TORTOR-390834 format. One record per atom (N, C-alpha, C): x, y, z. Coordinates in steps of 0.02 Angstrom, whole numbers, plus 50000, padded with zeros to 5 digits. Layout:
XYZ;...
# end
This chain:
487484666547366;486794668847355;486644674347404;486364679747380;486164685147424;485434686647413;485154690947453;484454692747446;484104692347513;483494694847518;483164695447583;483034688847617;482824683747579;482664677447613;483294674147640;483824674047598;484444670947621;484724674747680;484694681347676;484924685347733;484514683947795;483864683147787;483414681547843;483634675047876;483814670147834;484034663847862;484654664747906;485124668647880;485754669347916;485684673447980;485274678647977;485254683248034;484704681648084;484164678448060;483594677248104;483564670248132;483984665648105;483934658648125;483984657548200;484424661248237;484484659848309;483864661248349;483394665548324;482814667148364;482184663748338;482264658748295;481684655148270;481384651148327;480734649448318;480354646348371;480604639548392;480294636748443;480524630248469;480484624848416;480964620448419;481014615248367;481404609348395;481354603748363;481794598248381;482524600148370;482984595948390;483694597648385;483914597348312;483734602648275;483874602748204;484564605448188;484814609948228;485454613248213;486024609648247;486134603548228;486634599348261;487334601748245;487764602548296;488454604648283;488864599448245;488594593248240;488964587948206;488884588348130;488424592548106;488324593048034;488924596448002;489184593347949;489744596147913;489544598747844;489054595647813;488894597147743;488214600347733;487854601447788;487184604347784;487094609447840;486654614147828;486414618547881;485664617447887;485404617147947;484694615747958;484414620848007;483874624247987;483554629348028;482804628548025;482454630848077;481724630848078;481494638048088;481054640448042;480834647348049;480194647848092;479944653948099;479374655148144;478744651848120;478694650248055;478104646848028;478174639148032;478704636848063;478814629648068;479094626548006;479354630547959;479654628047897;480394626447910;480594620447893;481294618547899;481674620647836;482224624047846;482654626147791;483294621947793;483394618047740;483964613547736;484424616047681;485014618347701;485494621447654;486074616747642;486174614947579;486734610747560;487374615047560;487884612847596;488484616947605;489084612347614;489294609147561;489824604147565;490454607147595;490714603747644;491294606247681;491914606447636;492334611447647;492984612247613;492914611947537;492384615047512;492284615247440;491884621447422;492044624447365;491674630347342;491034628447306;490944621947292;490344619647258;490074613447294;489454611847279;489144605747307;489184600047257;489384594247280;489314588047243;489024582747290;488674577947262;488354572847304;488854567347323;489274568947370;489754564047395;489414559247442;489734553647456;489464548947503;489344551947572;489834555347602;489714558447667;489144563447668;489074567347614;488524572147611;487844568647611;487794563147573;487164559547571;487014556047637;487534553347668;487424549947732;487184554947785;487454560947783;487234566047830;486504568047815;486334568347751;485634569747732;485174564447761;485384558247760;484964552947787;484834554047861;485344556147899;485254557547970;484754563247980;484804568347939;484354574147946;483634572047931;483544568047878;482864565847860;482554561747917;482964557847951;482704553948008;482454558648062;482824564148076;482594569048125;481934572248104;481884573948041;481284577248017;480684572548018;480794566148005;480244561348010;479994560848082;480464561248129;480274560548200;479914566848225;480094572648201;479774578948221;479624583048159;479074581448125;478944584548059;478844592048063;479174595848020;479034602948013;478404603947971;478194610247964;477614611447921;477784610647848;478414611647830;478654610647762;479414610547764;479714608247710;480444608047704;480644611747640;481114616347648;481404619847590;482134617747583;482294615147525;482964612747510;483304617747462;483884620247481;484254624547435;484994624247451;485384628147414;486114628047422;486344634147460;486854633247502;487174638847535;487764641647495;487934638347439;488484640647398;488254646547355;488694651347345;488504657347308;488374655947235;488744651247205;488704650547133;488174645947107;488084640147139;487664634947109;487284630947163;486784627247139;486404622747182;486824616447195;486954612647143;487354606547150;487584604347082;488214602347076;488504600547011;488454593146996;488134589247040;488034582147025;488424577747071;488504571447050;488844566447092;489594567847094;489904565247145;490634565547151;490914559847108;491124561647047;491354556647000;491964553047026;492374556547063;492984553447090;492834547447133;492284547647171;492104541947213;491964535747172;491604536647116;491444530847074;492074528047041;492554532347026;493164529946994;493544525247040;493454526347105;493834522247154;493494515547169;492884514647146;492534508347159;492754502947109;492884497047134;493104491547091;492544486547082;492344485447020;491844480447005;491134483247004;490714480246962;490034482546955;489634481747019;489764476347056;489384475047117;489474480747167;490084483347173;490214488847220;489844495147198;489804496347133;489444502247108;488704501447122;488424495547109;487714494347121;487554495447195;487984492847238;487864493547310;487864500947331;488344504747305;488384511847321;487754515547296;487534513947235;486954517247207;486314515447246;486254509147265;485664507047302;485614510747368;486184511847400;486174515747463;485964522947449;486224525947396;486034532847379;485304533247361;485044528247325;484334528147307;483904527947370;484104523947419;483704523447480;483644530147515;484174534147511;484174540647545;483724545547508;483784546047442;483374550847406;482644548647403;482534542047404;481834539647408;481514541847474;481914541947526;481674544147591;481444551347588;481814555547553;481624562447543;480954562747505;480904558847453;480294558947412;479684556747451;479774552447501;479204549547537;479024553347601;479334558947615;479154562847674;478414564747672;478094564847730;477364565947732;477194573247746;477634577847729;477484584947732;477764588047667;477524594047649;477724597047585;478484598447582;478774597047524;479484598347513;479564602547450;480044607047452;480134611747397;480884613147388;481124612747326;481814614447311;481844621347280;482304625447305;482424632147277;483104631847242;483104633047176;483684631647135;483974638047107;484624638947116;484984644347083;485614641547051;485864644947001;486474642746967;486374635946935;486904632046932;486874625546899;486584620246946;486114616546919;485814610946955;485854605046907;486374601046915;486544596146864;486584589046893;486464584246848;486564577246866;486204575346930;486594572546977;486304570447041;485984576047079;486214582347068;485894588047101;485184588947078;485064588147013;484374588646987;483974582547008;484284576747009;483924570647031;483704571447104;484104574747145;483904576047214;483304580847215;483334586047175;482774590947173;482134587647146;482204582747102;481614579347076;481234575447130;481564574147186;481234570647240;480804575247283;480844581747271;480424586547307;479744587247272;479244589447310;478584590347281;478564595947229;478924601347243;478934607147198;479654609547190;479764613047134;480414616147121;480304623347099;480654627947133;480654634947113;481344636647087;481374640147031;482014641947001;482114649447003;482704651647023;482894658547015;483094659646942;483074665846918;483194667046847;483864664546820;484364663846864;485024661746839;485104654146838;484574650446854;484624643146859;484734639946791;485124634646792;485214630446732;485174623146756;484724619346725;484584612546747;484714607546692;484994601846710;485114596746660;485384590346690;485384585246648;485654578646667;486194576846615;486814579146626;487334578446575;487744572046579;487504566946614;487904560946623;488094557646557;487694558546505;487834555446440;488514557846414;488714563846433;489354566546411;489944563046444;489804559146495;490314555046528;490254547746509;489844546346459;489754539346438;489284535546484;488864539246521;488404536246569;487704538746557;487234536746599;486574539946601;486424541346674;485904545146690;485754546546760;485724540146801;485954540646864;485994534746906;485664535346973;485344541046987;485024542047052;484264542847045;483994539046998;483274539046989;483024543746935;483464547446904;483244552346854;482924549246793;483154543246773;482864540046714;482134538246726;481944537146789;481254535446805;480834541646819;481114546346857;480714552146880;480594557246825;481094558646784;481014564046735;480484562446683;480474556446652;479954555146603;479244554846632;479184554246698;478524554346730;478334561246755;478814565946750;478674572846770;478504577146710;478894576446657;478794580646597;478664576146537;478554579146480;478454575446418;479024570246410;478864563846404;479384558646400;479884559846343;479634562346286;480094563646230;480584569046248;480344574346281;480794579646301;481274577246356;481024573146400;481454570446453;482004566146423;481834561846376;482344557646345;482834561846305;482584567046271;483034571346233;483534574746278;483304577246336;483754580346384;484294575446407;484094569446422;484584564546446;485034562046391;484774561446330;485184558846275;485674563946248;485524570346256;485984575546232;486424578446286;486204577946349;486574581046404;486504588646406;486044591446367;485974598746366;485634601246430;485764607546445;485454610746502;484914615546480;484434616846524;483904621646511;483994627646559;483894633646532;483874639346577;483214639346615;483134643946662;482544643846706;481894644446666;481894648946616;481284650046578;481084643746539;481564640646507;481414634646467;481254628746512;481564628446571;481394623146619;480684623746642;480454630046652;479754631046671;479284628946615;479454630846553;479034628946496;478984621346490;479524617946506;479514610646501;479154607346559;479034611046614;478724608046673;479214605346722;479864606746710;480384604246755;480384608046821;480224614546818;480144618546879;479434621246878;479184622946938;478484624946945;478394632546944;478944636246953;478904643546949;479614646146942;479674651946909;480304655646906;480194662146943;480604663446993;480484669347036;481134672947050;481074679247065;481644682947092;481724681247166;482324682047191;482454680447261;481994684347307;481854690547290;481454694747335;480724692347339;480524688247292;479834685647292;479784678647321;480324676147347;480334669247371;479844668147428;479834672847475;479394671847534;478664671247512;478454675547464;477774675147440;477634668647404;478124666147366;478034659847330;477964654047379;478354654247433;478304648947483;477624649147518;477384655147531;476724655747562;476194652947515;476264654347450;475784651747401;475814644147399;476414641447404;476484634147403;476144630947464;476244634147523;475934631447583;475174631747580;474924637147548;474204638047544;473884634147487;474294631047445;474034626947392;473904630547327;474054637047323;473934640647260;474514639847211;475074637147235;475624635347191;475694627747195;475554624447141;475574617147142;475834614547076;476014608247075;476274605147015;475744604946961;475954606646900;475484606646844;475314599446824;474684598246807;474494591446788;474824589346723;474964582946717;475264580446655;474744579846600;474954581146540;474504580546484;474394573246465;473824572046434;473644565246413;474174562446366;474444566846321;474954564546274;475554561546311;475764564846365;476344562446403;476194555646434;475594554746459;475424548346488;475414542846435;475154544446376;475114539446323;475804537446298;476274542246297;476944540746272;477324535946318;477104535446380;477434530746426;477134523846423;476624522846382;476344516146375;476824511646337;476774505146347;477234500446315;477204500946239;476614501246211;476554501446138;476894507646109;476774513346140;477084519546115;477844519246123;478084516446179;478804516246190;479154512046138;478834506646116;479154502346066;479274506146001;478774510045981;478824513845918;479334519445924;479264523345979;479684529245987;480414527245998;480534521746032;481214519646046;481594518145982;481264515145933;481594513845869;481814520345835;481374525345838;481544531845808;482134535145846;482124534545912;482664537445952;483334534245934;483334527645926;483964524145910;484244526545844;483814527345796;484044529545730;484344536545734;484014541045770;484264547945775;484914548445814;484944544745870;485554545145910;486154541945875;486024536745835;486564533445798;486874538245747;486474542945721;486744547845674;487234552545709;487124553845773;487554558445810;488134554945845;488014548845868;488524545245907;488504537845890;489044535345863;489094528345844;489004523945906;488494519545908;488384515445967;488984510945984;489394509445934;489984505445948;490454509045995;490504515645986;490954519646026;490614522546088;489974524046082;489594527346135;488974523146153;489054518346199;488494513746215;487954516746260;488094522246294;487624524846344;486944526846314;486914530246257;486254532046229;485814525946217;486104520646188;485714514646176;485484511446241;485914511446291;485734508546356;485154512446387;485164519046382;484624523146409;483964521846372;483994521346307;483384519846268;483124512946287;483574508146295;483364501346315;482994501646382;483264505546429;482944506146495;482224508646488;482154514146452;481494517246446;481014512646408;481264509446356;480824505046317;480584499246360;481024496446401;480834490546440;480444492246503;480604497846535;480334499146602;480014505946611;479924509746557;479674516546562;479004517146595;478604511946595;477944512346626;477944510546700;478504508246726;478554506046796;479154509346828;479034514646867;479584518646895;480034514546941;479744510146981;480154506147027;480614501446988;480344498046938;480754493546897;481284497446860;481104503446838;481584507646802;482174509446847;482034511246909;482584513146954;483034507246969;482744501346978;483154495446991;483604493746931;483304494146871;483694492646811;484214498046799;484054504246818;484514509846808;485174508646843;485154506346905;485774505346943;486224500146910;485914494646886;486314489446853;486614491946787;486214495646750;486454498246686;487014503346696;486924507746746;487434512846761;488094509346780;488054504346823;488664500946845;489024497546786;488634494746741;488934491546682;489284496646638;488944502346627;489234507546584;489864510546615;489864511346681;490434514546714;491084510746701;491044504346689;491644500346680;491814499246606;491474502746561;491664502446491;492264506946478;492634505446426;493194509846407;492954516846391;492374517346359;492114523846340;492004528246401;491654525646452;491524529646512;492174531246548;492614526446554;493244527746589;493644533246554;493634533146487;494004538246449;493654545046451;492984545046448;492634551346451;492674554446521;492684550346572;492804553046640;493504555846643;493974552546612;494654555246608;494644562146574;494274562746520;494234569146485;493924574546530;493434572646571;493144577346619;493684580046665;494114575646691;494634577946737;495194581646700;495304580046636;495774584046596;495514591146590;494864591846579;494584598546574;494654602246641;494534598646695;494624601746761;495344603946772;495814600046747;496524601946754;496674608246715;496404608846654;496494614946615;496144620846649;495554619546675;495174624846708;495544627346770;495884622946805;496254624946865;496804629946849;497044629846788;497574634546768;497324641746765;496664642646765;496394649446761;496344652746830;496454648746883;496364651446950;497014654346976;496954659347017;497554662547046;497394669547067;497914673347078;497834680147105;497864685547051;497884683446987;497944688446934;497334692946932;497444699346920;496894704046917;496454702746856;495804704046862;495354702546806;495434707546748;495274705246689;495244709546631;494534712146626;494454718746623;493794721746618;493654724646549;494174726646514;494094729746449;494564726146400;494284723646346;494684720346293;494634724646230;495204725946200;495224729446135;495484724546083;495104723446030;495294718745977;495464722845915;496024721245884;496234724545823;496174719645765;495724721145719;495604716745662;494924713445667;494464715345621;493774712645623;493664707445568;494184703545555;494084697645512;493694692345551;493664686345524;493264681145556;493464680045628;494124679145641;494344677645708;494274683645754;494494689445732;494444695445775;493724696945793;493284696445743;492574697845755;492284693045805;492454686545798;492164681545843;492454682045913;493094683845918;493384684845985;493044690646020;492944696145983;492614701946012;491904700246033;491534696745990;490844694946005;490804690546067;491264685646071;491244681046128;491404684746194;491894689146192;492074692846253;491484697146276;491144700346228;490554704446247;490004700046274;489894694246244;489384689646268;489534687346339;490174686546356;490364684246422;490414689946473;490204695946454;490134701246503;490684706446505;491174706146461;491724710946461;491564716846416;491844722646433;491814728446389;492304727246332;492094728446270;492504726846212;492484732646163;493074734546139;493114739146082;493454735246026;493224736545965;493464732845906;493684737845853;494314737345833;494574741945782;494674738245716;494464741545663;494614739445595;494504745545551;494944746545502;494854752445459;494254751945413;493974745945405;493404744945360;492754745245400;492344750245384;491714751045421;491254745145411;491264742145351;490814736445339;491014730445380;491664729645395;491884724145438;491634725045509;491634731245533;491364732545600;490614731245602;490264733345549;489534732245547;489384724745546;489774720845508;489664713645505;489784710445573;490254713145611;490384710345678;489794711445724;489484717245720;488884718445760;488334713445742;488254712145677;487754707245654;487924700245678;488564698445676;488784691845699;488654691045774;488754696445811;488644696245883;487904695345898;487474698845861;486754697945870;486544690845854;486854687845803;486694680945785;486934676145840;487514677545870;487744673445926;487234673645983;486984679645999;486484680246052;485854676346035;485664676445972;485064672645951;485184665145961;485774662745941;485924655645949;485944653646022;486124658346065;486164656946137;485504658246173;484984659646134;484304660546161;484254666346210;484634671746197;484574677646239;483964681646219;483614684346269;483034688446253;483274695346229;482794699646211;482964706146181;483364710446229;483184710346293;483534714546342;484264712346350;484374705946357;485054703446366;485464704146302;485144703446244;485494704446181;485714711746175;485284716346193;485454723446191;486044724846238;486064721646296;486614722746342;487274720346312;487254714546278;487864712046245;488094716946191;487634719146150;487804723746095;488064730346122;487784732546178;488024738846208;488744738246233;488944732146252;489634731146276;490144730946219;489904730046158;490354729646100;490354736346063;490924739746064;490964746446036;491394746345973;491114747445914;491524748245854;491984754245862;492614753445844;493124758545860;493564759745799;493294763245749;493694764345687;494314768545699;494344772545752;494914776845766;495424773645814;495294767445834;495764763745876;495884767045944;495364770345971;495444773946034;495464769246094;495174763346088;495144758746145;495814756246167;496334756846124;497004754546142;497234757446208;497104763846219;497374767246278;496984765846342;496404762546336;495974761346395;495934753946414;496134749646369;496014742446379;496504739346429;496274734046462;496714729946505;497064724646463;496774722846406;497044717746362;496914719846290;497444720046250;497384721346179;497554714946142;497084712646099;497184706646060;497254708545986;497824707245958;497934708545887;497714702345847;497274703445798;497014697945758;497014699845684;497564702945661;497624704845591;497894698845552;497904699145484;498134693445444;498844691045463;498974684745445;499584681345467;500204683645427;500384689845437;500984692645406;501384696045461;501994693545472;502394696045528;502524703545523;502664706045463;502804713245455;502194717445474;501604715045454;500984718745470;500874718845545;500974713245577;500864712945649;501364717545686;501994717345665;502494721745698;502324729045688;502054730745629;501854737745617;501294739845663;500824735245676;500284736745723;500574738045793;501044733845815;501324734745882;501704741445887;502064743245834;502444749445836;501974755445845;501384754945815;500904760545819;500564760845887;500414755045917;500004755145978;500394754746042;501004751946042;501354750746105;501434757146146;501624762846116;501694768846158;501044771246189;500474768846166;499834771046191;499544766446245;499864760746256;499604756046306;499704758746376;499214757846419;499294760046488;499714754946526;500024756846581;500434752046620;500014746046641;500314740146634;499974733946655;499534730846601;499424734246545;499014731346492;499384725646458;499034720046446;499324714446410;499254715746335;499764713846297;499744714046224;499784706846200;499244704646166;499204697646145;499124697346069;499394692146040;499284690745969;498894684245962;498454684145912;498074678045897;498394674145841;499034675345827;499354671645774;499274664145783;499164660645729;499054653445733;499704649445724;500244652745704;500834648745690;501504652545694;501504659145691;502134662745689;502464662745758;503084660445764;503414660745830;503424667845857;503264668545920;503174675245949;503824679145953;504384675545955;505024679145958;505124683445895;504854681245839;504884685245778;504464691545784;503894690945818;503434696545822;503634701745873;504004699745924;504164704445978;504824708045968;505144707145910;505814709945899;505844717445910;505314721045892;505334728345896;504974731045958;504734726746002;504384729046061;504864731946113;504664737346144;505064740146198;504994736146262;504404733246273;504274729346334;504014722546314;504444717546316;504234710746297;503924706946355;503944709746416;503684706046473;502934705246471;502574709746435;501844709346434;501574706446369;502004703646329;501794700846264;501664693446271;501104691146243;500894684146251;500484682146190;500464675746177;500034673146124;499384670646154;498824672446123;498164669746140;497864667046076;497984660646063;497774657646000;497094654346009;496574657645983;495904654945984;495804650445923;495274646345927;495124641745873;494424643145845;494354641645782;493734643245746;493274637145745;492624638045762;492284644245783;492384645545858;492514651845873;492694653845942;492154651945991;491524652645972;490974651346018;490894643946035;491214639545997;491134632346009;491764628946034;492344631646016;492974628346033;493214630646102;493274626046148;493444627646217;494164629946227;494604627946183;495314628846197;495564635746175;496024638446216;496434644146196;497164642346213;497594642446163;498304641246177;498604647746204;498884647346264;499234653046293;499974651946279;500234655846232;500904654746205;501404659246242;501924656146268;502414659746310;503044661046270;503144667346248;503774668946214;504324670246265;504944670246243;505494672146287;505384679246310;505464680346374;505394687046401;504734688546433;504214684646418;503564685846449;503604684546524;503314689046564;503344688146636;502834682846658;502964679846715;502494675046742;501824678346758;501854684646779;501234688446792;500814689046729;501144690346673;500784690846609;500454684246591;500824678746597;500564672246579;499984670246625;500054671646690;499524670046737;498894674046722;498984680446704;498404684546690;498074682346624;498474680146576;498194677646514;497794671246526;498044666846569;497664660746585;497024662546622;497064667346668;496464669346705;495954672446658;496174676246609;495714679146559;495344673546523;495694668246505;495354662646473;494794660046517;494914659646582;494394657446627;493814662346631;493964668846627;493434673946629;492934672946573;493184670846514;492734670046457;492564662646445;492634658646499;492414651646498;492784647646444;493434648546441;493854644746396;494404641246436;494704636046406;495204632046441;495884633646412;496344636146453;497004637946427;497474631946424;497844631546370;498374626546364;499034630346360;499444630046411;500084633646410;500574630046363;500794633546311;501254630546262;501844635146250;502384632146226;502984636046209;502894639246141;503284644346129;503264647846065;503684643946014;503404638345992;503734634045942;503334634445878;503634632545821;503264632745757;502604629045761;502054632645746;501394629445747;501114628445817;501514630245869;501314629045938;501154621645947;500574619945975;500414612845984;499894610445933;499314613545934;498744610745896;498884610745821;499124616245793;499264616245721;499844611645704;500314611045749;500884606645738;500664599345731;500194597245773;499984590145770;499434589045718;499064594245702;498514593545655;498744593345583;499274597145567;499464597945497;499694591445464;500094587145497;500274580845464;499664576545447;499174576745489;498544573045479;498174575845417;498114582445413;497764585445357;498144584445292;498804585145293;499194584445232;499184577245207;499184572445253;499154565445231;498494564045197;497954567145222;497304566245190;497314569045119;497634574845109;497664577745041;498104573344997;498634570445024;499054565944986;498654559844963;498254557045008;497824551344990;497334553344935;497084559444938;496634561844885;497014562144819;497634564444820;498044564744759;498164557744731;498164552744776;498274545844754;497654542644725;497094546144727;496504543744693;495924541644738;496004542044804;495444540344848;494934546044848;494304544144855;493774549244858;493804552744925;493644559344927;493654562944991;493194559845042;492614557345020;492144554345066;492434548145100;492824544145062;493124538145089;493654539845142;494054544945126;494584547045173;494264549645238;493764553845230;493434556645290;493074551245330;492804546445295;492444541145331;492924537145375;493524535945352;494014532245392;494134535845458;494184542445456;494304546245517;493684546145562;493094546645532;492484546645573;492354539845604;492534534445569;492464527845598;492924527145659;493504530445656;493944530445714;493634534245772;493214539145756;492884543045809;492984550445804;493324552845751;493404560045743;492744563245724;492594569245751;491944572345736;491874574445664;492424576145631;492434577945560;493014574345528;492934572745464;493494570045426;494004575545413;494634573845398;495154578945389;495034583645331;494734581245277;494624585545219;494054590445233;493524588145265;492994592745284;493254597845334;493674595545381;493964600145430;494394605445395;494804603345347;495224608145310;494794613245274;494244610945244;493784615645211;493504620745261;493344618445321;493074623045370;493594628045395;494214625745404;494754630145426;494914635245372;494904633145310;495114637345253;495754634645224;495744632945159;496334629845128;496914634645123;496774641145119;497324646045119;497684646045186;497314645545240;497624645245307;498024638745314;497734633245292;498094626845296;498744627145257;498734630145197;499334630645157;499854635045191;499644640645219;500124645145254;500464641445312;500064637945352;500354634445410;500804628845386;500604625245334;501014619745308;501684622245283;501684627845247;502304630645222;502754632945278;502454636045329;502854638445385;503184632545422;502794627245433;503074621445468;503614618045426;503504617645361;503994614445317;504664618245320;504634624845327;505244628845329;505594628345396;505224627445451;505504628345517;505644621845555;505294616445538;505384610245576;505974606245550;506324603145595;506884598945576;506654592145550;506114589545578;505864582945558;505564583145488;505624577745450;505324577545383;504564578345388;504274582045341;503554583045338;503274580245274;502634578945274;502294577045213;502384582545161;502644580945102;502684586045050;501994589045037;501974595545028;501334598945016;501084597144947;500514593744942;500274591644876;500154597544830;500304596544766;500224601844717;499494604244714;499034599644722;498324601444715;498124606744766;498454606744825;498274611744876;498474618744852;499064619344823;499274625744793;498784627944739;498604623244696;498174624944639;497484627244663;497214623944713;496554625844738;496564632844769;497094634444806;497154641044835;497224646344780;497614644744728;497694649444672;497024650744638;496574645644636;495914646444605;495404649444653;495624651244713;495184653944765;494654648844786;494824642544782;494394637244808;494634635644878;494394639644926;494674639644993;494264635745044;493734632445021;493324628545067;492654631845080;492414631145141;491744633445158;491644640945144;492154645045158;492064652245152;491984654645081;492214650645031;492104652544961;491594648044926;491344643044963;490844638544934;491124632544897;491784632344888;492084626744853;492774625344883;492884619144900;493534616844923;493594609544902;493764605244949;493744598144933;493024595844922;492554599544951;491844598444940;491534604944915;490944604244886;490534610144871;490104611444933;490044617944952;489694619745013;489064623744997;488514621645027;487874625145020;487564625945089;487374632045106;487034633545170;487424630645229;488084631145226;488504629045282;488624621545286;488424617745236;488514610545237;488894608145175;489304603145185;489684600245129;489244595245092;489244595745026;488874590944985;489324584944973;489094579044993;489504573044991;489144567444954;489544563444919;489284557244890;489334551744943;489034545944928;489094540344974;489824538044977;490044536245037;490744534345047;490824526845040;491364524745007;491554517745005;491874515745072;491894509245085;492244506945144;492984508545138;493284511445190;494004513145186;494424506945180;494954507145140;495404501345134;495774500045199;495994493945208;496364492045268;496984496545276;497104498645337;497694502645351;497614510045342;497044512245315;496954519345301;496944523445366;496624520845418;496604524545481;497294525945507;497724520945508;498404521945533;498784527045491;498694526645426;499064531345384;498854538545398;498224539545414;497974546245431;498194548345501;498084544045549;498124546145619;498804545345652;499214540745627;499864539945659;500324545945649;500284549545593;500674555845590;500464560845644;499824561145661;499594565445715;499884563145782;499854556645795;500134554045858;500884555245861;501224554345806;501954555345804;502124562545820;501734567245793;501854574345807;501714575845880;501214572645909;501074573545981;501674571446023;501964565746006;502544563546044;503134568346035;503224570945974;503764575745963;503664581946006;503054584446009;502914590446049;503044589246123;502854583346146;502974581746217;503724581246231;504074577746187;504804576846197;505174583546193;504944588046150;505284594446140;505084599646192;504594598146234;504384602846285;503924608246260;503584607146204;503094611946180;502524612646231;502374607146265;501874607246319;502154602846375;501904603946435;502234601346495;502174593846504;501564591046496;501474583946512;500944580646469;500894574046477;500424570046437;499704572646444;499504573946506;498804575746518;498624582346486;499054587346493;498914593846462;498894593146386;499344589046359;499334587946286;498684584646265;498494579346299;497874575846281;497274580446284;497224584346338;496664589046345;496664594246290;497254597046275;497294602246224;497104599646156;497324593646138;497174590946072;496434589046067;496144586546121;495424584946120;495014591346110;495164596446151;494744602546150;494944607246093;495524606146063;495734610446008;495614607545939;495554600845935;495454597645869;494834593345867;494554591645925;493984586945926;494204579745924;494854578345937;495094571445937;494624567045977;494434561345948;493924556845975;493934556546052;493464560046085;493494560446159;493464553646193;493084549046165;493004542546200;493644538546201;494164540846165;494814537446167;495284540446220;495054545846253;495424548546309;496024552846293;496114554546229;496684558746208;497174554746166;497554558046123;497994554446077;498534550346111;498864553146162;499394549346195;499104544046241;498524545346270;498194540046309;498004534246264;497744535646205;497594530446156;498224526646137;498774530346126;499404527046108;499654522546164;499584524746226;499794520546283;499384514246287;498724514946276;498294508946278;498464504146222;498614506846165;498794502546107;499494499746115;499924503546148;500614501446159;501104505646118;501574508946152;502064513146117;502474509046067;502634503046086;503044498846042;502664497345978;502024495845985;501634494445925;501574500745880;501484506545911;501444512745872;502104513845834;502664513045868;503314514045836;503414509045779;503234502745790;503314497645738;502884499245677;502274501445689;501824502945633;502074509045595;502324514045630;502614519845597;503214517845553;503624513345579;504194511045540;503974507445477;503444503445481;503184500145421;502944505345370;502604510445394;502364515745348;502954519745320;503464520545360;504064524145335;504384520345277;504444513845284;504754509845232;504344509945168;503694510645176;503264510445116;503144517345086;503104522545129;502874529045104;503384534745114;503914533645152;504404538845157;504564541245227;505054545845231;505344547945295;504864551745339;504314554245311;503854558045354;503544553745409;503584547045401;503314542545452;503844540145501;504434543045499;504964540845545;504734541445617;504764536045657;504524536345726;504924541245768;504574545245808;504914549845853;505294545745906;505884548145926;506264544545978;505874543646044;505384547946056;505004547446119;504624541046127;504474537546073;504104531246079;504504525846115;505154526546116;505574521446149;505644522746223;505404528546248;505444529846319;504944525446356;505114523346418;504644519046456;504024522746476;
# end
């Protein structure tokens, strides 16, 4: 964080007026200063970390500081972060993972509650200044202050629900008594974050200011002209017992539509808390700790916390010394090329987009504007994004870009022709990447003069929602190229999965047996709704047939044919109906007709029958078997990277912790035995991979 006030703190602190011993050399995670107006500035600065999390040592040190301040009260206390990027990212999840038993969790939470309650009960004004991300326990800490000021880049939220939990540091009690209870519950039930402007509109922060105006805002707070806005009568009424009983029933119905309570118990637990104790903040906080401890030991929370660390492992692959990409040139303004270009521009990179069709370039500009609208960008920020995206019908950006991404149709000859035309124009050090979804890169690089800078960057549709990018390593690619490709994924807030240049890479390789088995079941007479319901009951976000419709049946057929030609293992025969549908141009969502009829972006479905016994295994075990084959063949390095890639690339039921983690919990022997049973009944495509017999 930079700016006049922060600079004032750093340069003027030594000459501030007399004060109690606030600047103790024993402090490791906080900085404490007193200014000339008697205001104490408390800066969170977790030792040996680039970000702040509410670890046990950090909170214990806060308790010591609060005791000093109680003994020698300043005129006011300002709480903020000394980290450049964010205020606080929440609790240290790793600490909770190490606690055994609910009682230990309750004890830890009660101690943390005592510390933040002490902050809330200080008898002088307290104010939190928030920049960057203020999440989970970080926001719960800020809620204990009298006022909150947000800088324009602030993002606030309570995302614990995404870990199978709910807030555990008093947030379930404080937030519904600060803002509209319905909005508070919605924030906690969805885990969504609010930007500074929307947080102000909700009443979560009391002002949004630029850093240069902070001193004036603090003066206004001390003088009483900046104060917390009064709560509306409606908000008070909604916290009454009678209102909570009615609203809680509605909340349960809505959340059950989004998340099956059988698989995701945290939303129901949060609603139960509010319904029972929403009118009594003290009782709510006490019940919160018990509920949190119980949830933490569920399989769902343990697996979702695992998924959090899987994401962190993928994110760590983006770090290193590779130089940043500043200019991206995309060739091909089809759906994928257009969305890649739009996303890169949205994330702040200069982008040029080449396509010989002017209407395709115009549609990309419109798609980018729509992306900005969905991301709630104002007119100024939208204009900045659009200014970064340059339609390039003459392909001039090739010679200036740091990274060129080819996203033309899946035809090897066409892609090689593109490379032959552009390679002589690339500047030294420019990466050449292909977005091919399935073609082995060794085929594509045959005519390249320099194979060291060639890499696969396989994005997934829709680009703005799918976190994963497969970074495909062909023979000859330099480690510098691969490292820079992974770093680029981090620049655009995506998670790289390093995979070998094998047929279908990882995600398409494991997804295709699942999709083809679903089409085979359809050929056998099952309704598409019944097949998809079996997958959704397992926990998949979409059924396989709806997913195929969204991907495009022509793309599914191309990938299936390629895998059938190149893989040694037996594959599900490609059902005739898939060929026939592609021939009729019934390609799914993009043509309005596939396995379902599509209207306004939604599949029209009949009511689904209960899936017959064994249907889940017949659908999902081919996917698990392909995962084991990929691991054994070295398509990806280890179990964790595979689990993370399949979750973020396919949506595999997150609460199960990943396909191979699920298989380990169920038992490799059981998986192999069940595959063998299916093999005897349905054919060689179910032959168990040899990897299941490994310990």
